[in-house]
Steps between C-alpha positions, in 0.01 A plus 500: 500500500602853429549715198680807375426812692574356844860580602720201578261244349578253224231488232675276252300222344568133554284193460547432871382848597195458274420161658529651849270784401253248358503293820461810718218662302300236314236450772423870518505555124270205441265614780471845343408340168261244651295761684362625169550201273209272427707188555847375579588492129444874460703564815780282363499698175522833683784376722685354203482830313625689805802272540570508127502881507733496801734254332515703179576830672736358758702277264552793260618724782201733449344455842462843662345395830506211745380181326207453738367847416487419129344159568220631716424788264488272194288244687254768611472638147469150356216421738327823400547409133332164569199681647483742209525222241228305679275808505561573131421142406187494715371828354576395142351153522193622685414702192552218251211271414523145634688264264187306402329826398796665331381412152144618563556811712724784409525726802660844505839368611505230233409756233759748636772233494411415140552864404860493626788376292520122555849522652383770744195300608720194544744694717226627732339158526836330553581727791152472650464125457854407592564768756839555341731772624637762262833315501333172401296669228815665367667159477193353328478790255876527448485871587636720774309539825460872430343436160258242644398737782434788262321277249273357771423850623396609149304180434310522830413862428376408151309200636327723757400741222368220279320346796323828573408533131350149509275598790690331780448604861796557732 
């Protein structure tokens, strides 16, 4: 598989070329994902997103590098995103009271979340609990990826401020 930029190479998209690329690279892409994923399901998700990104770019004629380069880069980033989402969820849920005590105990994180707008608190909890990517959250919210990223940045910053005000320890 080759792409624009290499003289004498054909980078045109075809279903056959995509299938060949898939056969040639799947084991490596999946291995990259599985090294950091908690289970085979997470690794499958990372690999699927990598191949979907490749298909989208390649079929539109927007691929600017060899297909394998894009695949491995997207898989690596996807695996890192899985780790980050897992860490965010772990940190968030470690600060929440256990479900059986939620009605009786109102810890700093619970109080801080209550001080946010309900839709902002829901967005943060949705991402943390579901481990959703920005693209998935954008689809859920019906917004652009850029707007979801910037909104999450602002909400996390506000949540950190409210958490500090409620006496939370970092």
